[in-house]
C-alpha positions as CSV (number, residue, x, y, z in Angstrom):
1,M,6.0,-27.1,-41.7
2,R,3.9,-24.3,-41.9
3,I,0.7,-24.7,-43.3
4,G,-0.6,-21.0,-44.2
5,Q,0.1,-17.8,-42.7
6,N,-0.4,-16.8,-39.0
7,P,-3.4,-14.8,-38.9
8,A,-1.6,-12.4,-36.6
9,K,0.7,-10.9,-39.2
10,S,-2.5,-9.4,-40.4
11,I,-2.7,-7.3,-37.2
12,E,-1.6,-3.6,-37.9
13,S,-1.1,-2.4,-34.3
14,V,-1.5,-3.3,-30.6
15,P,-3.2,-2.0,-27.1
16,Q,-0.6,1.0,-26.0
17,P,0.2,0.3,-21.9
18,Q,-1.5,3.4,-20.0
19,P,0.5,5.7,-18.7
20,V,-0.1,4.8,-14.8
21,T,0.5,1.2,-13.7
22,V,-1.7,0.2,-10.6
23,A,0.0,-2.7,-8.1
24,L,-1.2,-4.5,-5.6
25,V,0.1,-7.6,-4.3
26,S,-2.0,-10.1,-2.6
27,Y,-1.1,-13.1,-0.1
28,I,-4.3,-14.8,1.7
29,P,-3.2,-18.5,2.3
30,F,-5.9,-19.8,3.8
31,L,-9.3,-18.4,5.2
32,S,-9.6,-18.9,8.5
33,G,-7.8,-17.4,11.8
34,Y,-6.2,-14.0,11.3
35,Y,-7.0,-14.5,7.4
36,A,-10.6,-15.0,8.3
37,Q,-12.2,-11.7,6.4
38,A,-9.0,-11.2,4.4
39,L,-11.2,-12.3,0.9
40,D,-13.7,-9.5,2.0
41,V,-11.1,-6.9,2.4
42,L,-9.5,-8.2,-1.0
43,K,-12.6,-7.5,-2.4
44,A,-13.3,-4.1,-0.9
45,C,-10.2,-2.8,-1.9
46,L,-10.5,-3.9,-5.5
47,T,-14.1,-2.5,-5.6
48,S,-13.1,0.2,-4.5
49,L,-10.2,1.0,-6.7
50,W,-12.4,0.1,-9.8
51,E,-15.1,2.8,-8.2
52,S,-12.6,5.4,-7.3
53,T,-9.5,5.2,-9.4
54,S,-11.0,8.2,-12.7
55,G,-8.2,8.6,-15.6
56,P,-6.1,5.9,-17.7
57,Y,-4.5,2.8,-15.8
58,D,-3.9,-0.4,-16.1
59,L,-4.2,-2.7,-13.3
60,L,-1.4,-5.5,-12.3
61,V,-2.2,-7.9,-9.9
62,F,0.5,-10.1,-8.4
63,D,-0.7,-13.3,-6.0
64,N,1.8,-14.5,-3.5
65,A,0.5,-18.2,-3.8
66,S,-2.9,-17.7,-2.2
67,C,-5.7,-20.6,-1.8
68,A,-7.8,-21.7,-4.7
69,E,-10.9,-19.3,-3.7
70,V,-8.6,-15.9,-3.6
71,R,-7.1,-17.1,-6.7
72,H,-10.9,-18.0,-8.3
73,Y,-11.8,-14.8,-7.5
74,L,-9.0,-12.9,-9.5
75,Q,-8.7,-15.2,-12.2
76,E,-12.2,-14.0,-12.8
77,A,-12.0,-10.6,-12.4
78,H,-8.9,-10.9,-14.9
79,S,-11.6,-12.9,-17.2
80,Q,-13.6,-9.8,-17.1
81,G,-11.1,-7.4,-18.0
82,R,-10.7,-5.5,-14.4
83,I,-7.4,-6.6,-13.9
84,Q,-5.1,-6.1,-17.1
85,Y,-2.5,-8.0,-15.6
86,L,-2.6,-11.1,-13.1
87,V,-0.1,-13.1,-11.9
88,L,-0.1,-16.0,-9.8
89,S,3.4,-16.9,-8.2
90,D,3.2,-21.1,-7.3
91,R,5.2,-19.9,-3.8
92,N,5.4,-17.2,-1.5
93,V,8.1,-14.8,-2.8
94,G,7.7,-12.4,0.2
95,K,7.0,-8.5,-0.6
96,G,10.5,-8.1,-1.7
97,G,9.9,-10.7,-4.6
98,A,7.0,-9.4,-5.6
99,W,8.3,-6.0,-5.7
100,N,11.0,-7.2,-7.4
101,F,8.8,-8.3,-10.4
102,I,6.0,-5.6,-10.5
103,F,8.7,-2.4,-10.2
104,Q,10.4,-4.1,-13.3
105,A,7.2,-5.6,-15.2
106,A,4.9,-2.8,-14.7
107,P,4.6,-1.6,-18.5
108,G,3.5,2.2,-17.0
109,E,6.0,4.9,-16.5
110,T,4.5,5.9,-12.9
111,I,3.5,2.8,-10.6
112,A,0.7,3.4,-8.2
113,Y,1.5,0.5,-5.5
114,A,-0.7,-0.8,-2.2
115,D,-1.3,-3.3,-0.3
116,S,-4.8,-5.7,-0.9
117,D,-6.0,-4.1,2.1
118,V,-5.8,-0.3,1.3
119,L,-9.2,1.2,0.8
120,F,-9.2,3.7,-2.2
121,R,-11.2,7.1,-2.1
122,P,-11.8,9.5,-5.2
123,G,-9.3,11.6,-6.3
124,W,-6.4,9.4,-4.7
125,L,-4.1,8.7,-7.5
126,E,-4.9,12.6,-9.6
127,R,-3.8,14.4,-6.0
128,S,-1.1,11.8,-6.6
129,L,0.1,12.5,-10.0
130,E,-0.5,16.1,-9.3
131,I,2.1,16.1,-6.4
132,I,4.9,14.7,-8.6
133,K,4.5,16.9,-11.3
134,V,4.7,20.0,-8.8
135,F,7.8,17.9,-6.7
136,P,10.0,16.5,-9.4
137,Q,12.3,15.1,-7.2
138,A,9.5,13.3,-5.5
139,G,10.3,9.3,-5.0
140,M,7.1,8.3,-3.3
141,V,3.6,9.8,-2.7
142,T,1.3,8.4,0.0
143,A,-2.2,9.2,-0.5
144,R,-3.1,10.0,2.9
145,P,-1.1,12.1,5.4
146,M,0.5,10.5,8.4
147,R,3.4,11.0,11.0
148,T,6.7,8.5,10.4
149,P,10.1,9.2,12.0
150,E,12.4,12.1,10.6
151,A,15.1,9.5,10.1
152,F,13.0,8.5,6.3
153,Y,12.6,12.3,5.6
154,T,15.6,14.1,6.0
155,S,16.3,14.8,2.1
156,T,13.1,16.0,1.4
157,L,13.2,18.4,4.7
158,K,16.8,19.3,3.6
159,W,15.5,19.8,-0.3
160,A,12.7,22.0,0.8
161,R,15.1,24.3,2.7
162,E,17.0,25.0,0.2
163,Q,14.3,26.0,-2.1
164,P,13.4,29.4,-2.2
165,D,9.7,28.8,-4.5
166,V,8.9,25.8,-1.2
167,T,7.0,27.3,1.9
168,V,8.1,25.0,4.5
169,E,5.3,25.2,7.7
170,E,5.7,23.2,10.8
171,G,2.9,22.5,13.3
172,N,-0.1,20.5,14.5
173,F,-2.1,20.7,10.9
174,L,-3.3,16.9,10.7
175,P,-6.1,16.5,12.5
176,W,-6.9,13.9,15.3
177,E,-9.3,11.7,13.7
178,T,-7.7,11.4,10.2
179,Y,-4.2,10.3,12.0
180,R,-6.5,8.0,14.4
181,E,-7.5,5.9,11.3
182,H,-4.6,5.1,10.0
183,V,-2.5,4.8,13.5
184,L,-5.4,2.3,15.3
185,S,-5.9,0.3,11.9
186,L,-2.2,-1.2,12.7
187,G,-3.1,-2.5,15.6
188,T,-2.2,0.5,18.4
189,S,-4.0,1.6,21.4
190,E,-5.9,4.1,21.6
191,E,-3.9,5.4,24.5
192,Q,-0.7,4.6,22.5
193,A,-1.9,6.7,19.6
194,R,-3.2,9.5,21.9
195,Q,0.6,9.9,23.1
196,W,1.9,9.8,19.6
197,Y,-0.3,12.4,18.1
198,A,0.7,15.0,21.4
199,S,4.1,14.6,20.7
200,R,4.8,14.8,16.8
201,Q,4.3,17.3,14.6
202,D,3.6,18.0,11.1
203,I,5.6,19.6,7.9
204,R,3.7,20.5,5.0
205,L,5.0,22.1,2.1
206,T,3.5,24.2,-0.7
207,R,5.1,24.5,-4.6
208,Q,2.7,26.4,-7.2
209,G,-0.3,26.6,-5.0
210,V,-0.1,22.5,-3.9
211,S,0.7,21.4,-0.6
212,A,1.7,18.0,0.4
213,Y,3.2,16.9,4.1
214,V,6.6,15.4,4.7
215,S,6.4,11.7,4.8
216,A,5.3,8.5,3.1
217,A,4.6,4.7,3.6
218,H,5.7,1.4,2.1
219,F,2.0,0.4,2.2
220,Q,0.8,2.2,-0.2
221,F,2.6,5.1,-2.7
222,T,2.9,6.1,-6.3
223,A,6.3,6.5,-7.6
224,P,8.0,7.4,-10.8
225,K,9.1,3.5,-12.5
226,A,12.7,5.0,-13.0
227,A,13.5,5.9,-9.5
228,L,12.0,2.5,-8.1
229,A,14.3,0.6,-10.7
230,K,17.4,2.3,-9.0
231,F,17.0,0.4,-6.0
232,L,17.0,-3.1,-7.2
233,P,16.6,-6.0,-6.6
234,F,15.4,-5.9,-3.3
235,E,17.0,-8.6,-0.8
236,M,14.2,-9.9,2.2
237,D,15.1,-13.1,3.7
238,R,11.4,-12.9,5.2
239,P,8.1,-12.6,3.7
240,M,7.3,-9.6,5.3
241,G,10.6,-8.7,6.9
242,Q,13.0,-5.5,5.4
243,V,10.3,-3.5,4.1
244,R,11.3,-0.4,5.8
245,S,14.7,-0.3,2.9
246,L,12.9,1.4,0.5
247,D,11.7,4.0,2.4
248,E,15.5,4.1,3.6
249,Q,17.3,3.9,0.3
250,M,14.5,6.2,-1.0
251,N,15.9,9.0,1.7
252,L,19.5,8.0,1.4
253,A,19.5,8.7,-2.7
254,G,18.3,12.0,-2.2
255,Y,14.5,11.4,-3.5
256,L,11.1,13.3,-1.9
257,R,8.7,11.1,0.4
258,L,5.4,13.2,0.6
259,T,1.8,12.5,1.6
260,T,-1.2,14.1,0.3
261,C,-2.9,16.8,2.3
262,E,-6.2,14.6,2.9
263,A,-6.8,10.7,4.0
264,L,-7.7,9.6,0.3
265,V,-6.6,5.7,1.3
266,K,-7.2,4.1,4.3
267,H,-5.3,0.5,5.6
268,L,-8.0,-1.9,6.3
269,G,-5.7,-4.6,8.2
270,N,-7.4,-7.8,8.4
271,H,-10.7,-7.4,9.0
272,L,-13.7,-5.0,8.0
273,E,-15.2,-2.6,10.1
274,V,-18.5,-3.8,12.0
275,N,-21.3,-1.6,12.0
276,D,-23.4,-3.2,14.7
277,T,-23.3,-1.5,17.8
278,R,-24.1,-5.0,19.3
279,Q,-21.2,-6.8,17.4
280,E,-19.1,-4.1,18.5
281,A,-19.6,-4.3,22.3
282,G,-19.1,-8.1,22.3
283,S,-15.8,-7.8,20.6
284,A,-15.0,-5.2,22.5
285,R,-15.3,-7.9,25.4
286,K,-13.5,-10.6,23.6
287,R,-10.5,-8.1,23.2
288,R,-10.7,-7.6,27.0
289,I,-10.0,-10.9,27.8
290,S,-8.1,-12.0,25.4
291,N,-5.4,-9.2,26.2
292,L,-5.5,-10.3,29.9
293,P,-1.7,-11.2,30.6
294,P,-2.0,-15.2,31.5
295,V,-4.7,-15.4,28.6
296,K,-2.5,-13.7,25.9
297,K,0.1,-15.4,26.9
298,A,-1.7,-18.9,26.4
299,L,-3.2,-17.8,23.3
300,L,-0.1,-17.0,21.1
301,R,1.5,-20.0,22.4
302,I,-0.9,-21.9,20.7
303,Y,-1.0,-19.8,18.1
304,D,2.6,-19.8,17.3
305,E,2.6,-23.6,17.4
306,I,0.1,-23.9,14.8
307,F,1.7,-21.6,12.7
308,K,5.3,-23.3,13.1
309,L,3.2,-26.6,12.1
310,Y,1.9,-25.2,9.1
311,H,4.3,-22.9,7.5
312,T,7.6,-23.9,8.4
């Protein structure tokens, strides 16, 4: 039986979701080895997001079974009202599984997604939304320029060249330092980065006074929720495998894949930059030694066995 009336019945309104849901996926199983600085990176990511994002948005964090220290940090931020929606999975369902949840559950009409190792700079969301508004066929807008294989943006090029009010320019517009910052964060060598930079060009589109580069990336993007819904569910049999499928499907479906012209987000990777010159020199020496073929082979074999021991 019921005694009295539920007090909730007297509440006449509830808060409505913001038009944009910013969504992150975190996965930090332990705080050693590859993940030694991962919690610091996550903190830098969220701090930069809170400090650099203006305008109304809700923050959704999907945690893929991280360690206790990470979950404690996220729960504390949630209790302080800095994270509006916190999902704690009891197992690692992979990036595809997290996307399946986020892209359906996010309450906003627009989803601004990022991996948890992204640093945000002022204006990243405003510029992304501006491009979506001016280019209504946009399916993904990444908040930094980059160069990706043409196979992922053929539909963008086709559309742009057919529009009388769109200016298409090709050339070397992307500064080397901007290109270098991102490519080196992926573990690419300086030599390889320079080779790629010299062999590729940029394509810039301009419409109604707003410019964007042709390209996009799945590590960070802003997209209409309705567009993302068309590609669900993602079926990925590995935690980090087949993430390119979103890039491919967006292109095949005819959506535009664009970036801002400014570097408004930065990929941090698994560690924060070292500012101390002596520490940098020490790290460089360690990298040279560890990259010697016999040393690298032995260390990778040990790493592989440890990974199998704990994760298979």
